[in-house]
N, C-alpha and C positions, 0 to 999 in steps of 0.2 A: 589440508588433510582431506582426502577424498571421502565424500559422504557426510561431511560435518554438517549438522543441522544448526540452524540460526532462527532466532525469532526477534522481531523488532516491532515497535509501535512508532509510526511516523505521523506527524501532523503537517499538513500542507497548507500554506498561507498564499494569499493573492486572490485573483479572480478565479476561484475553483468550484463555486456553486452555481448551478443553472447552466453549466456548459457540458453536462454529460460526464463529469469527472468520475463518478461512482461507477457508472456502467463501463467506462473505459478502463478503470482500475481493475474491475472484476475480470474483464477480458484479458488484460495484460497479465494479471496474476495467474489466471487459469492457463494461459498459454505457456507459462513459466513453470507450471507444475506446483504452484504455491497454494497454501491454504490460508484461511482467515477471514477477514471482514473488513468493510469500509462504510463509514457514516459521515453525514454532514454534521457540523457543529453550529451551535447558536451564534458564534462569533464570526461566521462566514468561512471558516476553515474546514478542511476535511481530514478526518482521522482514519488511519488504516493499520491494522495489526496483521502482519504477514509472517508465515512460518514456512520453512522448507530448506532446501539445500543452500549452503552459504552462497555459492556463486549465484544462484537464481535470486535470492534475496538481495544481494548486492546490485544485480541487474535491474531489479524492480525499484530499488531506491533511486538509481539513476534516472529511470523512466518517470518517477514521481516528479522530478525536476522539470521535466518537459510537459507531461500531462497531455490531454487531448488538444487538437488544433485551436479550439475556442478558448482555452485556459491560458492564464498568465500567472505563472508560479513565481512568487517572490521569495519564499523561504520554505525549507523542509527541515523540521526538527525530527532527529531519529533518536529513539531510546532503545538500547539493547535490553532484551528480556531473557530470563532463563528459558531456554528451548524445553518446553514441557507440555504445552497445549496439544491436544489431539484433535485439531480442527479437521472437519471433513468438507472439502470443497472450499470455495470462496464466495462469501455472500455479502449483499448490501443489507445493512441493518438500519433501523430507524433511530 
């Protein structure tokens, strides 16, 4: 369905902190026209919530499996959310 909006929360595991993952994710999401946020977690993972057109969200999920060149992603858990947030832009949060 053209124009279908989607929102997900994804948790990325592996060597994903200290490798520029959040900055990379913000750049990738912005280039895809997505909104949301990304943050480091205490267990060494990275969580991101992304919202936008279905195709762009799917593309971003695929990119999360690769990450920046210094990252080594072992797992990405994706949770579908009700598309209702009105994020403006994509930001790095603490």
